[in-house]
C-alpha positions as CSV (number, residue, x, y, z in Angstrom):
1,M,4.9,16.0,-5.5
2,K,8.6,15.2,-5.0
3,L,10.6,12.0,-5.1
4,K,14.1,11.6,-3.8
5,N,16.5,8.8,-3.1
6,S,19.7,8.3,-1.0
7,Q,21.9,9.5,-3.9
8,D,20.3,12.9,-3.9
9,L,18.5,12.3,-7.2
10,S,15.1,14.0,-7.2
11,F,12.1,14.4,-9.4
12,E,9.5,17.2,-8.8
13,F,6.1,17.1,-10.6
14,Q,3.4,19.6,-11.2
15,R,-0.2,18.9,-10.0
16,N,-1.0,17.8,-13.6
17,G,1.8,15.2,-13.6
18,S,4.3,17.1,-15.8
19,L,7.9,17.0,-14.8
20,Y,8.9,20.3,-13.2
21,R,12.4,19.5,-12.1
22,L,14.9,16.5,-12.4
23,Q,17.9,17.2,-10.3
24,H,21.0,15.3,-9.1
25,Q,22.6,17.0,-6.1
26,Q,22.8,20.6,-7.2
27,I,22.7,20.0,-10.9
28,S,19.4,20.5,-12.8
29,I,19.2,17.8,-15.5
30,N,16.1,18.9,-17.4
31,L,16.5,22.0,-19.5
32,F,12.8,22.8,-20.0
33,P,10.6,22.4,-16.9
34,G,6.9,21.5,-17.4
35,N,4.3,23.9,-16.1
36,A,0.5,24.1,-15.8
37,L,0.0,24.7,-19.5
38,E,2.4,22.3,-21.2
39,A,4.4,19.3,-20.1
40,G,7.7,20.3,-21.7
41,P,9.7,17.8,-23.8
42,S,10.0,15.2,-21.0
43,N,7.0,12.8,-21.4
44,I,6.0,9.2,-21.9
45,Y,3.7,8.5,-24.8
46,L,1.3,5.7,-25.5
47,R,0.9,4.8,-29.3
48,R,-2.0,2.9,-30.6
49,F,-1.8,1.4,-34.1
50,D,-5.0,1.0,-36.2
51,G,-4.1,-0.2,-39.7
52,D,-2.1,2.5,-41.3
53,S,-3.0,5.2,-38.7
54,V,-1.3,5.9,-35.4
55,E,-2.8,7.7,-32.4
56,I,-0.6,9.1,-29.7
57,C,-1.5,10.0,-26.1
58,P,0.8,11.7,-23.6
59,L,0.7,10.0,-20.2
60,L,2.0,13.0,-18.2
61,G,1.0,16.7,-18.2
62,P,-2.1,18.8,-19.0
63,E,-2.9,17.1,-22.4
64,T,-3.3,13.7,-20.7
65,P,-6.9,12.4,-20.7
66,G,-8.3,12.5,-17.2
67,T,-5.6,14.6,-15.5
68,E,-7.5,14.8,-12.2
69,P,-5.1,14.7,-9.2
70,S,-6.8,11.5,-7.9
71,S,-5.2,9.6,-10.8
72,F,-1.7,10.2,-9.3
73,L,-0.5,7.9,-6.5
74,H,2.5,9.0,-4.5
75,T,3.3,5.6,-3.1
76,N,6.5,6.3,-1.2
77,E,9.5,8.7,-1.3
78,R,10.9,6.9,-4.4
79,M,7.8,5.9,-6.4
80,F,4.9,7.7,-8.1
81,C,2.2,6.2,-10.3
82,R,-0.5,7.5,-12.6
83,T,-3.5,5.5,-13.8
84,G,-5.9,6.4,-16.6
85,S,-7.7,5.1,-19.7
86,W,-7.6,6.1,-23.3
87,S,-9.2,4.7,-26.4
88,G,-10.1,1.3,-24.9
89,L,-6.8,0.9,-23.0
90,V,-6.3,1.2,-19.3
91,Y,-2.8,2.0,-18.2
92,T,-0.7,2.4,-15.1
93,L,2.6,4.4,-15.4
94,C,5.0,4.3,-12.5
95,L,8.3,6.1,-12.0
96,Q,10.6,4.4,-9.5
97,L,14.0,5.8,-8.3
98,A,16.7,3.3,-7.5
99,E,17.4,3.0,-3.8
100,S,21.1,3.4,-3.8
101,H,22.1,4.5,-7.4
102,S,21.5,7.6,-9.4
103,A,19.0,5.8,-11.7
104,W,15.3,5.7,-12.3
105,F,12.9,3.3,-14.1
106,W,9.6,3.8,-15.8
107,H,7.2,0.9,-15.6
108,V,4.1,0.8,-17.9
109,Q,1.3,-1.7,-17.7
110,I,-1.5,-1.6,-20.3
111,E,-4.7,-3.6,-20.3
112,N,-7.0,-3.8,-23.4
113,Q,-10.6,-3.5,-22.2
114,S,-12.1,-3.3,-25.7
115,E,-13.6,-6.1,-27.7
116,Q,-11.0,-5.8,-30.5
117,N,-7.3,-6.6,-30.7
118,I,-5.2,-3.5,-30.2
119,S,-1.6,-3.1,-31.1
120,C,0.3,-0.5,-29.0
121,D,3.6,0.5,-27.5
């Protein structure tokens, strides 16, 4: 899966959603590419707070709950989204490249589907 904008900024992802390559023109920006076994250091994490304890869930890569390819949506050449659920939370994570700038934006939407109040970030 590859995203690219008019400024020659590109993101390439593995099938499991881990970032393989982040590149601007001929310069590779990420030092450690993800692979089929680990996501590498570039990831987005969802934290769930429960009293004094904290649970952490990676939203990209092979350790993400439900990493089936159908959870990834390549919506256009500048946007990719992933949906999933974890610990009572349903999330949508989208990466969008700016159309005419060398910039990108992560958008996260979280819905609590449990019966209790959940604090997360």
